[in-house]
All heavy atoms as TSV, in Angstrom:
chain	resi	resn	atom	element	x	y	z
A	1	MET	N	N	-37.285	-17.791	39.365
A	1	MET	CA	C	-36.234	-16.977	39.925
A	1	MET	C	C	-35.100	-16.786	38.920
A	1	MET	O	O	-34.609	-15.688	38.751
A	1	MET	CB	C	-35.738	-17.640	41.213
A	1	MET	CG	C	-34.727	-16.844	41.948
A	1	MET	SD	S	-35.512	-15.393	42.656
A	1	MET	CE	C	-34.182	-14.689	43.511
A	2	LYS	N	N	-34.695	-17.895	38.266
A	2	LYS	CA	C	-33.613	-17.794	37.293
A	2	LYS	C	C	-34.043	-16.974	36.086
A	2	LYS	O	O	-33.244	-16.247	35.500
A	2	LYS	CB	C	-33.156	-19.173	36.852
A	2	LYS	CG	C	-32.385	-19.926	37.890
A	2	LYS	CD	C	-31.876	-21.240	37.353
A	2	LYS	CE	C	-31.105	-21.984	38.414
A	2	LYS	NZ	N	-30.529	-23.227	37.911
A	3	LYS	N	N	-35.330	-17.087	35.733
A	3	LYS	CA	C	-35.831	-16.344	34.585
A	3	LYS	C	C	-35.786	-14.842	34.877
A	3	LYS	O	O	-35.448	-14.050	34.005
A	3	LYS	CB	C	-37.259	-16.784	34.269
A	3	LYS	CG	C	-37.827	-16.191	33.024
A	3	LYS	CD	C	-39.194	-16.775	32.735
A	3	LYS	CE	C	-39.753	-16.224	31.445
A	3	LYS	NZ	N	-41.072	-16.778	31.153
A	4	ARG	N	N	-36.081	-14.474	36.095
A	4	ARG	CA	C	-36.072	-13.061	36.479
A	4	ARG	C	C	-34.648	-12.497	36.436
A	4	ARG	O	O	-34.435	-11.365	35.995
A	4	ARG	CB	C	-36.663	-12.918	37.866
A	4	ARG	CG	C	-36.843	-11.511	38.283
A	4	ARG	CD	C	-37.536	-11.447	39.601
A	4	ARG	NE	N	-38.196	-10.160	39.708
A	4	ARG	CZ	C	-39.126	-9.887	40.536
A	4	ARG	NH1	N	-39.578	-10.827	41.341
A	4	ARG	NH2	N	-39.655	-8.702	40.584
A	5	ILE	N	N	-33.678	-13.262	36.903
A	5	ILE	CA	C	-32.277	-12.831	36.856
A	5	ILE	C	C	-31.819	-12.698	35.401
A	5	ILE	O	O	-31.125	-11.748	35.045
A	5	ILE	CB	C	-31.379	-13.811	37.640
A	5	ILE	CG1	C	-31.707	-13.755	39.130
A	5	ILE	CG2	C	-29.909	-13.505	37.414
A	5	ILE	CD1	C	-30.998	-14.791	39.967
A	6	TRP	N	N	-32.215	-13.635	34.575
A	6	TRP	CA	C	-31.847	-13.618	33.157
A	6	TRP	C	C	-32.414	-12.377	32.468
A	6	TRP	O	O	-31.708	-11.675	31.739
A	6	TRP	CB	C	-32.343	-14.900	32.501
A	6	TRP	CG	C	-32.034	-15.006	31.043
A	6	TRP	CD1	C	-32.901	-14.887	30.029
A	6	TRP	CD2	C	-30.767	-15.250	30.449
A	6	TRP	NE1	N	-32.281	-15.037	28.827
A	6	TRP	CE2	C	-30.942	-15.268	29.060
A	6	TRP	CE3	C	-29.487	-15.460	30.948
A	6	TRP	CZ2	C	-29.901	-15.477	28.168
A	6	TRP	CZ3	C	-28.456	-15.674	30.053
A	6	TRP	CH2	C	-28.664	-15.683	28.694
A	7	ILE	N	N	-33.658	-12.072	32.699
A	7	ILE	CA	C	-34.299	-10.896	32.093
A	7	ILE	C	C	-33.666	-9.612	32.624
A	7	ILE	O	O	-33.431	-8.664	31.868
A	7	ILE	CB	C	-35.824	-10.926	32.340
A	7	ILE	CG1	C	-36.447	-12.085	31.553
A	7	ILE	CG2	C	-36.471	-9.606	31.944
A	7	ILE	CD1	C	-37.908	-12.320	31.845
A	8	SER	N	N	-33.347	-9.571	33.910
A	8	SER	CA	C	-32.692	-8.396	34.492
A	8	SER	C	C	-31.311	-8.183	33.867
A	8	SER	O	O	-30.920	-7.047	33.569
A	8	SER	CB	C	-32.552	-8.543	35.998
A	8	SER	OG	O	-33.817	-8.625	36.600
A	9	SER	N	N	-30.575	-9.265	33.664
A	9	SER	CA	C	-29.245	-9.162	33.056
A	9	SER	C	C	-29.333	-8.630	31.632
A	9	SER	O	O	-28.548	-7.762	31.228
A	9	SER	CB	C	-28.559	-10.523	33.054
A	9	SER	OG	O	-28.392	-10.996	34.359
A	10	ILE	N	N	-30.273	-9.134	30.864
A	10	ILE	CA	C	-30.455	-8.668	29.491
A	10	ILE	C	C	-30.850	-7.188	29.486
A	10	ILE	O	O	-30.370	-6.403	28.670
A	10	ILE	CB	C	-31.500	-9.528	28.753
A	10	ILE	CG1	C	-30.921	-10.926	28.512
A	10	ILE	CG2	C	-31.898	-8.890	27.428
A	10	ILE	CD1	C	-31.903	-11.885	27.907
A	11	GLY	N	N	-31.698	-6.780	30.423
A	11	GLY	CA	C	-32.107	-5.379	30.523
A	11	GLY	C	C	-30.943	-4.461	30.852
A	11	GLY	O	O	-30.810	-3.376	30.278
A	12	ILE	N	N	-30.068	-4.888	31.740
A	12	ILE	CA	C	-28.905	-4.078	32.116
A	12	ILE	C	C	-27.945	-3.946	30.940
A	12	ILE	O	O	-27.427	-2.864	30.665
A	12	ILE	CB	C	-28.210	-4.672	33.359
A	12	ILE	CG1	C	-29.104	-4.487	34.585
A	12	ILE	CG2	C	-26.849	-4.032	33.583
A	12	ILE	CD1	C	-28.621	-5.200	35.813
A	13	VAL	N	N	-27.720	-5.021	30.219
A	13	VAL	CA	C	-26.841	-4.978	29.051
A	13	VAL	C	C	-27.430	-4.078	27.972
A	13	VAL	O	O	-26.729	-3.256	27.368
A	13	VAL	CB	C	-26.577	-6.411	28.502
A	13	VAL	CG1	C	-25.882	-6.365	27.158
A	13	VAL	CG2	C	-25.761	-7.213	29.498
A	14	ALA	N	N	-28.727	-4.183	27.728
A	14	ALA	CA	C	-29.378	-3.340	26.724
A	14	ALA	C	C	-29.298	-1.870	27.124
A	14	ALA	O	O	-29.035	-1.001	26.285
A	14	ALA	CB	C	-30.830	-3.773	26.534
A	15	LEU	N	N	-29.525	-1.566	28.382
A	15	LEU	CA	C	-29.431	-0.197	28.863
A	15	LEU	C	C	-28.009	0.341	28.701
A	15	LEU	O	O	-27.813	1.490	28.303
A	15	LEU	CB	C	-29.865	-0.128	30.328
A	15	LEU	CG	C	-29.851	1.260	30.966
A	15	LEU	CD1	C	-30.853	2.172	30.267
A	15	LEU	CD2	C	-30.156	1.156	32.449
A	16	GLY	N	N	-27.036	-0.483	28.983
A	16	GLY	CA	C	-25.644	-0.070	28.800
A	16	GLY	C	C	-25.320	0.240	27.344
A	16	GLY	O	O	-24.635	1.218	27.043
A	17	LEU	N	N	-25.836	-0.577	26.427
A	17	LEU	CA	C	-25.604	-0.326	25.008
A	17	LEU	C	C	-26.277	0.960	24.544
A	17	LEU	O	O	-25.706	1.729	23.765
A	17	LEU	CB	C	-26.090	-1.511	24.177
A	17	LEU	CG	C	-25.275	-2.801	24.302
A	17	LEU	CD1	C	-25.950	-3.931	23.550
A	17	LEU	CD2	C	-23.868	-2.587	23.789
A	18	VAL	N	N	-27.476	1.198	25.021
A	18	VAL	CA	C	-28.196	2.424	24.650
A	18	VAL	C	C	-27.462	3.647	25.183
A	18	VAL	O	O	-27.281	4.639	24.469
A	18	VAL	CB	C	-29.647	2.375	25.162
A	18	VAL	CG1	C	-30.329	3.733	25.048
A	18	VAL	CG2	C	-30.442	1.326	24.400
A	19	LEU	N	N	-27.015	3.608	26.419
A	19	LEU	CA	C	-26.319	4.751	26.999
A	19	LEU	C	C	-24.957	4.980	26.339
A	19	LEU	O	O	-24.510	6.120	26.215
A	19	LEU	CB	C	-26.155	4.557	28.508
A	19	LEU	CG	C	-27.449	4.614	29.315
A	19	LEU	CD1	C	-27.164	4.331	30.782
A	19	LEU	CD2	C	-28.124	5.960	29.140
A	20	THR	N	N	-24.309	3.930	25.897
A	20	THR	CA	C	-23.045	4.073	25.195
A	20	THR	C	C	-23.249	4.774	23.857
A	20	THR	O	O	-22.456	5.611	23.448
A	20	THR	CB	C	-22.392	2.695	24.970
A	20	THR	OG1	O	-22.205	2.071	26.230
A	20	THR	CG2	C	-21.063	2.823	24.273
A	21	GLY	N	N	-24.318	4.448	23.164
A	21	GLY	CA	C	-24.604	5.064	21.871
A	21	GLY	C	C	-25.032	6.507	21.982
A	21	GLY	O	O	-24.901	7.279	21.035
A	22	CYS	N	N	-25.514	6.915	23.124
A	22	CYS	CA	C	-25.994	8.292	23.305
A	22	CYS	C	C	-24.897	9.246	23.738
A	22	CYS	O	O	-25.103	10.450	23.759
A	22	CYS	CB	C	-27.104	8.331	24.348
A	22	CYS	SG	S	-28.595	7.488	23.826
A	23	GLY	N	N	-23.758	8.754	24.101
A	23	GLY	CA	C	-22.685	9.609	24.589
A	23	GLY	C	C	-22.111	10.496	23.496
A	23	GLY	O	O	-22.083	10.153	22.326
A	24	SER	N	N	-21.654	11.685	23.875
A	24	SER	CA	C	-21.027	12.576	22.899
A	24	SER	C	C	-19.545	12.234	22.819
A	24	SER	O	O	-18.880	12.004	23.821
A	24	SER	CB	C	-21.215	14.031	23.315
A	24	SER	OG	O	-20.521	14.284	24.523
A	25	GLN	N	N	-19.079	12.227	21.612
A	25	GLN	CA	C	-17.679	11.873	21.390
A	25	GLN	C	C	-16.999	13.040	20.706
A	25	GLN	O	O	-17.422	13.477	19.635
A	25	GLN	CB	C	-17.575	10.619	20.535
A	25	GLN	CG	C	-16.158	10.159	20.310
A	25	GLN	CD	C	-16.110	8.910	19.449
A	25	GLN	OE1	O	-17.046	8.612	18.740
A	25	GLN	NE2	N	-15.013	8.213	19.492
A	26	GLN	N	N	-15.975	13.570	21.322
A	26	GLN	CA	C	-15.229	14.659	20.727
A	26	GLN	C	C	-14.000	14.073	20.056
A	26	GLN	O	O	-13.134	13.513	20.708
A	26	GLN	CB	C	-14.820	15.668	21.788
A	26	GLN	CG	C	-15.981	16.351	22.454
A	26	GLN	CD	C	-15.521	17.285	23.554
A	26	GLN	OE1	O	-14.363	17.307	23.908
A	26	GLN	NE2	N	-16.455	18.035	24.097
A	27	SER	N	N	-13.953	14.201	18.745
A	27	SER	CA	C	-12.802	13.680	18.020
A	27	SER	C	C	-11.990	14.841	17.487
A	27	SER	O	O	-12.521	15.842	17.023
A	27	SER	CB	C	-13.245	12.777	16.868
A	27	SER	OG	O	-13.977	13.521	15.930
A	28	SER	N	N	-10.729	14.700	17.560
A	28	SER	CA	C	-9.820	15.730	17.077
A	28	SER	C	C	-9.571	15.530	15.591
A	28	SER	O	O	-9.343	14.420	15.128
A	28	SER	CB	C	-8.510	15.636	17.851
A	28	SER	OG	O	-7.562	16.523	17.302
A	29	GLN	N	N	-9.640	16.608	14.849
A	29	GLN	CA	C	-9.363	16.531	13.411
A	29	GLN	C	C	-7.875	16.328	13.164
A	29	GLN	O	O	-7.476	15.750	12.185
A	29	GLN	CB	C	-9.840	17.812	12.710
A	29	GLN	CG	C	-11.334	17.988	12.729
A	29	GLN	CD	C	-12.049	16.974	11.857
A	29	GLN	OE1	O	-11.433	16.231	11.096
A	29	GLN	NE2	N	-13.347	16.920	11.986
A	30	GLN	N	N	-7.063	16.828	14.059
A	30	GLN	CA	C	-5.623	16.728	13.883
A	30	GLN	C	C	-5.114	15.529	14.674
A	30	GLN	O	O	-5.188	15.498	15.901
A	30	GLN	CB	C	-4.955	18.001	14.366
A	30	GLN	CG	C	-3.478	18.055	14.073
A	30	GLN	CD	C	-2.886	19.375	14.524
A	30	GLN	OE1	O	-3.436	20.044	15.377
A	30	GLN	NE2	N	-1.771	19.738	13.957
A	31	LYS	N	N	-4.604	14.552	13.966
A	31	LYS	CA	C	-4.084	13.351	14.611
A	31	LYS	C	C	-2.589	13.270	14.327
A	31	LYS	O	O	-2.154	13.428	13.197
A	31	LYS	CB	C	-4.796	12.111	14.095
A	31	LYS	CG	C	-6.263	12.123	14.451
A	31	LYS	CD	C	-6.961	10.905	13.968
A	31	LYS	CE	C	-8.429	10.987	14.348
A	31	LYS	NZ	N	-9.174	9.857	13.873
A	32	THR	N	N	-1.801	13.012	15.344
A	32	THR	CA	C	-0.359	13.003	15.227
A	32	THR	C	C	0.187	11.626	15.564
A	32	THR	O	O	-0.215	11.025	16.556
A	32	THR	CB	C	0.255	14.036	16.187
A	32	THR	OG1	O	-0.302	15.311	15.917
A	32	THR	CG2	C	1.760	14.104	16.029
A	33	LEU	N	N	1.103	11.152	14.737
A	33	LEU	CA	C	1.803	9.911	15.001
A	33	LEU	C	C	3.265	10.246	15.217
A	33	LEU	O	O	3.913	10.837	14.345
A	33	LEU	CB	C	1.658	8.946	13.818
A	33	LEU	CG	C	2.482	7.667	13.892
A	33	LEU	CD1	C	2.003	6.801	15.057
A	33	LEU	CD2	C	2.417	6.906	12.597
A	34	ASN	N	N	3.782	9.928	16.369
A	34	ASN	CA	C	5.188	10.175	16.678
A	34	ASN	C	C	5.970	8.894	16.460
A	34	ASN	O	O	5.620	7.845	16.983
A	34	ASN	CB	C	5.342	10.639	18.127
A	34	ASN	CG	C	4.687	11.974	18.360
A	34	ASN	OD1	O	4.706	12.833	17.496
A	34	ASN	ND2	N	4.091	12.138	19.529
A	35	VAL	N	N	7.032	9.001	15.676
A	35	VAL	CA	C	7.889	7.859	15.367
A	35	VAL	C	C	9.305	8.203	15.796
A	35	VAL	O	O	9.797	9.300	15.516
A	35	VAL	CB	C	7.859	7.540	13.850
A	35	VAL	CG1	C	8.766	6.379	13.530
A	35	VAL	CG2	C	6.442	7.244	13.409
A	36	THR	N	N	9.957	7.294	16.455
A	36	THR	CA	C	11.320	7.509	16.908
A	36	THR	C	C	12.299	6.975	15.872
A	36	THR	O	O	12.182	5.840	15.420
A	36	THR	CB	C	11.556	6.790	18.245
A	36	THR	OG1	O	10.578	7.237	19.175
A	36	THR	CG2	C	12.933	7.066	18.786
A	37	ALA	N	N	13.244	7.813	15.479
A	37	ALA	CA	C	14.281	7.411	14.526
A	37	ALA	C	C	15.551	7.079	15.295
A	37	ALA	O	O	15.888	7.735	16.287
A	37	ALA	CB	C	14.546	8.526	13.521
A	38	THR	N	N	16.264	6.069	14.838
A	38	THR	CA	C	17.501	5.678	15.513
A	38	THR	C	C	18.649	6.619	15.177
A	38	THR	O	O	19.578	6.758	15.955
A	38	THR	CB	C	17.896	4.247	15.114
A	38	THR	OG1	O	18.015	4.183	13.696
A	38	THR	CG2	C	16.841	3.256	15.587
A	39	GLN	N	N	18.573	7.274	14.014
A	39	GLN	CA	C	19.587	8.241	13.594
A	39	GLN	C	C	18.876	9.491	13.112
A	39	GLN	O	O	17.676	9.494	12.901
A	39	GLN	CB	C	20.416	7.683	12.436
A	39	GLN	CG	C	21.128	6.392	12.722
A	39	GLN	CD	C	21.762	5.827	11.455
A	39	GLN	OE1	O	21.621	6.380	10.382
A	39	GLN	NE2	N	22.452	4.732	11.597
A	40	SER	N	N	19.632	10.543	12.901
A	40	SER	CA	C	19.016	11.739	12.331
A	40	SER	C	C	18.745	11.492	10.852
A	40	SER	O	O	19.516	10.824	10.159
A	40	SER	CB	C	19.915	12.956	12.517
A	40	SER	OG	O	21.132	12.766	11.833
A	41	ILE	N	N	17.642	12.043	10.381
A	41	ILE	CA	C	17.245	11.843	8.990
A	41	ILE	C	C	17.956	12.888	8.147
A	41	ILE	O	O	17.781	14.099	8.350
A	41	ILE	CB	C	15.721	11.949	8.858
A	41	ILE	CG1	C	15.082	10.854	9.702
A	41	ILE	CG2	C	15.285	11.858	7.413
A	41	ILE	CD1	C	13.601	11.008	9.889
A	42	ALA	N	N	18.773	12.459	7.205
A	42	ALA	CA	C	19.590	13.363	6.412
A	42	ALA	C	C	18.765	14.111	5.370
A	42	ALA	O	O	18.954	15.304	5.163
A	42	ALA	CB	C	20.723	12.588	5.737
A	43	THR	N	N	17.856	13.429	4.700
A	43	THR	CA	C	17.067	14.052	3.651
A	43	THR	C	C	15.714	13.364	3.531
A	43	THR	O	O	15.568	12.218	3.925
A	43	THR	CB	C	17.805	14.001	2.298
A	43	THR	OG1	O	17.023	14.673	1.315
A	43	THR	CG2	C	18.054	12.572	1.845
A	44	ALA	N	N	14.749	14.102	2.986
A	44	ALA	CA	C	13.430	13.532	2.724
A	44	ALA	C	C	13.217	13.377	1.225
A	44	ALA	O	O	12.123	13.055	0.790
A	44	ALA	CB	C	12.351	14.396	3.329
A	45	ASP	N	N	14.253	13.619	0.449
A	45	ASP	CA	C	14.188	13.480	-1.003
A	45	ASP	C	C	14.467	12.027	-1.373
A	45	ASP	O	O	15.566	11.533	-1.109
A	45	ASP	CB	C	15.202	14.404	-1.666
A	45	ASP	CG	C	15.108	14.420	-3.179
A	45	ASP	OD1	O	14.208	13.741	-3.736
A	45	ASP	OD2	O	15.925	15.108	-3.816
A	46	PRO	N	N	13.513	11.332	-1.989
A	46	PRO	CA	C	13.736	9.927	-2.321
A	46	PRO	C	C	14.888	9.700	-3.294
A	46	PRO	O	O	15.511	8.646	-3.282
A	46	PRO	CB	C	12.417	9.489	-2.966
A	46	PRO	CG	C	11.415	10.482	-2.526
A	46	PRO	CD	C	12.151	11.756	-2.300
A	47	ASN	N	N	15.203	10.699	-4.115
A	47	ASN	CA	C	16.303	10.541	-5.075
A	47	ASN	C	C	17.664	10.693	-4.432
A	47	ASN	O	O	18.666	10.229	-4.990
A	47	ASN	CB	C	16.159	11.562	-6.203
A	47	ASN	CG	C	14.919	11.314	-7.031
A	47	ASN	OD1	O	14.550	10.166	-7.262
A	47	ASN	ND2	N	14.272	12.371	-7.456
A	48	LYS	N	N	17.737	11.351	-3.291
A	48	LYS	CA	C	19.024	11.603	-2.638
A	48	LYS	C	C	19.256	10.759	-1.394
A	48	LYS	O	O	20.331	10.818	-0.805
A	48	LYS	CB	C	19.128	13.075	-2.262
A	48	LYS	CG	C	19.150	14.002	-3.460
A	48	LYS	CD	C	19.262	15.431	-3.023
A	48	LYS	CE	C	19.246	16.344	-4.242
A	48	LYS	NZ	N	19.304	17.763	-3.843
A	49	ALA	N	N	18.298	10.011	-0.979
A	49	ALA	CA	C	18.413	9.232	0.259
A	49	ALA	C	C	19.323	8.042	0.038
A	49	ALA	O	O	19.062	7.183	-0.787
A	49	ALA	CB	C	17.041	8.767	0.717
A	50	ASP	N	N	20.419	8.013	0.798
A	50	ASP	CA	C	21.339	6.884	0.682
A	50	ASP	C	C	21.605	6.208	2.023
A	50	ASP	O	O	22.367	5.262	2.101
A	50	ASP	CB	C	22.650	7.324	0.036
A	50	ASP	CG	C	23.358	8.415	0.820
A	50	ASP	OD1	O	22.782	8.906	1.792
A	50	ASP	OD2	O	24.486	8.771	0.443
A	51	ASP	N	N	20.980	6.693	3.093
A	51	ASP	CA	C	21.152	6.044	4.390
A	51	ASP	C	C	19.845	5.368	4.807
A	51	ASP	O	O	18.772	5.670	4.293
A	51	ASP	CB	C	21.592	7.059	5.448
A	51	ASP	CG	C	20.599	8.177	5.630
A	51	ASP	OD1	O	20.098	8.707	4.622
A	51	ASP	OD2	O	20.325	8.525	6.788
A	52	ILE	N	N	19.949	4.452	5.722
A	52	ILE	CA	C	18.803	3.630	6.129
A	52	ILE	C	C	17.746	4.462	6.847
A	52	ILE	O	O	16.551	4.267	6.634
A	52	ILE	CB	C	19.282	2.462	7.011
A	52	ILE	CG1	C	20.147	1.525	6.180
A	52	ILE	CG2	C	18.115	1.702	7.601
A	52	ILE	CD1	C	20.815	0.435	6.969
A	53	ALA	N	N	18.156	5.421	7.682
A	53	ALA	CA	C	17.195	6.225	8.429
A	53	ALA	C	C	16.327	7.059	7.493
A	53	ALA	O	O	15.112	7.157	7.668
A	53	ALA	CB	C	17.921	7.117	9.428
A	54	SER	N	N	16.949	7.662	6.492
A	54	SER	CA	C	16.182	8.465	5.528
A	54	SER	C	C	15.245	7.592	4.710
A	54	SER	O	O	14.096	7.959	4.455
A	54	SER	CB	C	17.124	9.226	4.591
A	54	SER	OG	O	17.895	10.153	5.305
A	55	GLN	N	N	15.726	6.438	4.294
A	55	GLN	CA	C	14.884	5.549	3.498
A	55	GLN	C	C	13.701	5.031	4.313
A	55	GLN	O	O	12.596	4.900	3.792
A	55	GLN	CB	C	15.714	4.387	2.957
A	55	GLN	CG	C	16.692	4.821	1.892
A	55	GLN	CD	C	17.604	3.699	1.442
A	55	GLN	OE1	O	17.569	2.603	1.985
A	55	GLN	NE2	N	18.432	3.980	0.451
A	56	ALA	N	N	13.906	4.765	5.587
A	56	ALA	CA	C	12.813	4.297	6.441
A	56	ALA	C	C	11.773	5.400	6.633
A	56	ALA	O	O	10.569	5.148	6.586
A	56	ALA	CB	C	13.355	3.840	7.787
A	57	ALA	N	N	12.224	6.638	6.834
A	57	ALA	CA	C	11.293	7.756	7.005
A	57	ALA	C	C	10.505	8.003	5.728
A	57	ALA	O	O	9.295	8.237	5.762
A	57	ALA	CB	C	12.059	9.012	7.412
A	58	ILE	N	N	11.169	7.946	4.593
A	58	ILE	CA	C	10.494	8.149	3.307
A	58	ILE	C	C	9.468	7.053	3.073
A	58	ILE	O	O	8.349	7.321	2.621
A	58	ILE	CB	C	11.530	8.211	2.167
A	58	ILE	CG1	C	12.351	9.495	2.281
A	58	ILE	CG2	C	10.856	8.125	0.806
A	58	ILE	CD1	C	13.581	9.518	1.404
A	59	ALA	N	N	9.810	5.840	3.406
A	59	ALA	CA	C	8.869	4.724	3.233
A	59	ALA	C	C	7.638	4.913	4.105
A	59	ALA	O	O	6.530	4.587	3.693
A	59	ALA	CB	C	9.562	3.403	3.566
A	60	GLN	N	N	7.804	5.482	5.299
A	60	GLN	CA	C	6.674	5.675	6.200
A	60	GLN	C	C	5.739	6.774	5.726
A	60	GLN	O	O	4.526	6.630	5.782
A	60	GLN	CB	C	7.158	5.986	7.613
A	60	GLN	CG	C	7.739	4.783	8.297
A	60	GLN	CD	C	8.240	5.105	9.686
A	60	GLN	OE1	O	8.085	6.218	10.176
A	60	GLN	NE2	N	8.857	4.139	10.326
A	61	PHE	N	N	6.268	7.913	5.271
A	61	PHE	CA	C	5.340	8.978	4.891
A	61	PHE	C	C	4.899	8.907	3.442
A	61	PHE	O	O	3.943	9.566	3.049
A	61	PHE	CB	C	5.861	10.379	5.258
A	61	PHE	CG	C	7.027	10.890	4.461
A	61	PHE	CD1	C	6.851	11.385	3.191
A	61	PHE	CD2	C	8.283	10.920	5.021
A	61	PHE	CE1	C	7.914	11.888	2.474
A	61	PHE	CE2	C	9.352	11.417	4.317
A	61	PHE	CZ	C	9.166	11.898	3.035
A	62	MET	N	N	5.544	8.092	2.626
A	62	MET	CA	C	5.096	7.927	1.249
A	62	MET	C	C	4.162	6.728	1.092
A	62	MET	O	O	3.559	6.569	0.045
A	62	MET	CB	C	6.291	7.729	0.321
A	62	MET	CG	C	7.149	8.945	0.176
A	62	MET	SD	S	6.296	10.216	-0.697
A	62	MET	CE	C	7.510	10.722	-1.841
A	63	GLU	N	N	4.036	5.930	2.137
A	63	GLU	CA	C	3.176	4.753	2.061
A	63	GLU	C	C	1.734	5.182	1.821
A	63	GLU	O	O	1.206	6.051	2.493
A	63	GLU	CB	C	3.259	3.962	3.369
A	63	GLU	CG	C	2.421	2.723	3.371
A	63	GLU	CD	C	2.509	1.985	4.693
A	63	GLU	OE1	O	3.173	2.471	5.609
A	63	GLU	OE2	O	1.900	0.922	4.791
A	64	GLY	N	N	1.104	4.602	0.866
A	64	GLY	CA	C	-0.265	4.938	0.533
A	64	GLY	C	C	-0.376	5.968	-0.573
A	64	GLY	O	O	-1.420	6.135	-1.172
A	65	LEU	N	N	0.698	6.691	-0.869
A	65	LEU	CA	C	0.667	7.683	-1.930
A	65	LEU	C	C	0.903	7.059	-3.301
A	65	LEU	O	O	0.512	7.619	-4.308
A	65	LEU	CB	C	1.713	8.774	-1.685
A	65	LEU	CG	C	1.522	9.595	-0.411
A	65	LEU	CD1	C	2.644	10.598	-0.268
A	65	LEU	CD2	C	0.191	10.313	-0.448
A	66	TYR	N	N	1.566	5.944	-3.314
A	66	TYR	CA	C	1.846	5.270	-4.575
A	66	TYR	C	C	1.861	3.769	-4.345
A	66	TYR	O	O	1.929	3.301	-3.222
A	66	TYR	CB	C	3.188	5.727	-5.165
A	66	TYR	CG	C	4.378	5.401	-4.284
A	66	TYR	CD1	C	5.050	4.196	-4.405
A	66	TYR	CD2	C	4.810	6.293	-3.327
A	66	TYR	CE1	C	6.111	3.893	-3.605
A	66	TYR	CE2	C	5.885	5.996	-2.513
A	66	TYR	CZ	C	6.534	4.803	-2.667
A	66	TYR	OH	O	7.592	4.504	-1.866
A	67	THR	N	N	1.783	3.028	-5.427
A	67	THR	CA	C	1.888	1.582	-5.339
A	67	THR	C	C	3.013	1.115	-6.259
A	67	THR	O	O	3.288	1.738	-7.287
A	67	THR	CB	C	0.578	0.885	-5.770
A	67	THR	OG1	O	0.266	1.295	-7.096
A	67	THR	CG2	C	-0.555	1.252	-4.844
A	68	THR	N	N	3.644	0.060	-5.879
A	68	THR	CA	C	4.731	-0.484	-6.672
A	68	THR	C	C	4.194	-1.687	-7.451
A	68	THR	O	O	3.593	-2.581	-6.875
A	68	THR	CB	C	5.896	-0.938	-5.756
A	68	THR	OG1	O	6.282	0.179	-4.967
A	68	THR	CG2	C	7.068	-1.410	-6.571
A	69	ARG	N	N	4.407	-1.649	-8.717
A	69	ARG	CA	C	3.986	-2.771	-9.554
A	69	ARG	C	C	5.217	-3.482	-10.079
A	69	ARG	O	O	6.157	-2.868	-10.537
A	69	ARG	CB	C	3.158	-2.298	-10.746
A	69	ARG	CG	C	1.811	-1.813	-10.365
A	69	ARG	CD	C	1.007	-1.555	-11.588
A	69	ARG	NE	N	-0.334	-1.106	-11.225
A	69	ARG	CZ	C	-1.245	-0.774	-12.077
A	69	ARG	NH1	N	-0.981	-0.804	-13.376
A	69	ARG	NH2	N	-2.423	-0.376	-11.682
A	70	VAL	N	N	5.155	-4.763	-10.023
A	70	VAL	CA	C	6.237	-5.581	-10.553
A	70	VAL	C	C	5.686	-6.312	-11.772
A	70	VAL	O	O	4.708	-7.062	-11.664
A	70	VAL	CB	C	6.764	-6.574	-9.491
A	70	VAL	CG1	C	7.834	-7.462	-10.082
A	70	VAL	CG2	C	7.241	-5.844	-8.274
A	71	ARG	N	N	6.308	-6.080	-12.888
A	71	ARG	CA	C	5.908	-6.765	-14.105
A	71	ARG	C	C	6.980	-7.774	-14.485
A	71	ARG	O	O	8.140	-7.433	-14.606
A	71	ARG	CB	C	5.704	-5.783	-15.260
A	71	ARG	CG	C	4.541	-4.872	-15.057
A	71	ARG	CD	C	4.327	-4.075	-16.290
A	71	ARG	NE	N	3.191	-3.168	-16.075
A	71	ARG	CZ	C	2.590	-2.537	-17.021
A	71	ARG	NH1	N	2.978	-2.685	-18.276
A	71	ARG	NH2	N	1.587	-1.740	-16.765
A	72	LEU	N	N	6.557	-8.966	-14.628
A	72	LEU	CA	C	7.479	-10.022	-15.022
A	72	LEU	C	C	7.265	-10.343	-16.481
A	72	LEU	O	O	6.129	-10.570	-16.921
A	72	LEU	CB	C	7.269	-11.277	-14.167
A	72	LEU	CG	C	7.443	-11.091	-12.662
A	72	LEU	CD1	C	7.042	-12.372	-11.941
A	72	LEU	CD2	C	8.866	-10.730	-12.338
A	73	LYS	N	N	8.354	-10.323	-17.227
A	73	LYS	CA	C	8.243	-10.665	-18.637
A	73	LYS	C	C	8.363	-12.168	-18.787
A	73	LYS	O	O	9.254	-12.795	-18.246
A	73	LYS	CB	C	9.351	-9.997	-19.449
A	73	LYS	CG	C	9.156	-8.529	-19.617
A	73	LYS	CD	C	10.183	-7.987	-20.587
A	73	LYS	CE	C	9.920	-6.540	-20.880
A	73	LYS	NZ	N	10.863	-6.017	-21.860
A	74	THR	N	N	7.424	-12.725	-19.493
A	74	THR	CA	C	7.498	-14.143	-19.787
A	74	THR	C	C	7.888	-14.297	-21.235
A	74	THR	O	O	7.379	-13.622	-22.129
A	74	THR	CB	C	6.133	-14.818	-19.553
A	74	THR	OG1	O	5.148	-14.183	-20.339
A	74	THR	CG2	C	5.750	-14.729	-18.082
A	75	THR	N	N	8.843	-15.156	-21.451
A	75	THR	CA	C	9.335	-15.351	-22.834
A	75	THR	C	C	8.944	-16.681	-23.361
A	75	THR	O	O	8.505	-17.571	-22.745
A	75	THR	CB	C	10.871	-15.231	-22.888
A	75	THR	OG1	O	11.434	-16.140	-21.964
A	75	THR	CG2	C	11.270	-13.820	-22.567
C-alpha cells in the first residue's frame, strides 16, 4: 500500500514537471526598472554632478559600463 502511494506521488511530481516545461512563456523584450529618487536629479553628466541625487542616478545607470581599478604603488 505504501509502495503504491509512493509511486503515485512520484508520478504526479513527474507529470507536473513535464507540464511546466511544456508551457508557453511570453517574455517582453522591453524591461523597465522604476527607481524612486528622493530629490530631483539636476544633471546626468558625471562631470557636472555635485549633488547626491545626481551622483546616485549616475551610479545606477553607469553600473556595468565601466570598472574602477585601484592601483597601489609600492615603494
